C-alpha positions, 0 to 999 in steps of 0.5 A: 443517204443523209437520213443514214447518216444522221440516224448513225450520229444519233445512236453513236451520241446516245452511245457515248452519252451511255458510256460516260454515264456508266464511266461515272457510275462505276467512278462513284462505286469505286470512290465508296468502296475505296474508303471500306478498308474490308473491301475485296482488292480483286473486286476493286481491281476488276471494277477498275479495268471495266472503269479504263476499259470504259474510258477508252471506248469513249475516247475511241467513239469521241475520236469517231464523232470528230470530223477528220481535219486533213479531209 
């Protein structure tokens, strides 16, 4: 049973790392595009929404990885 827990924790950590990389890349892209006066505003809104979704996913996963203090 402990092997399964360790594997799940490892997979969660790997997923968290992937999400953080995706968020960082998207943040960089949004920053670069914001300097372009001809950028499609709809595209920019979609990118920002995706970045927010990624941030929420990161926050959720981080909260699952932190042990419950009440336990």
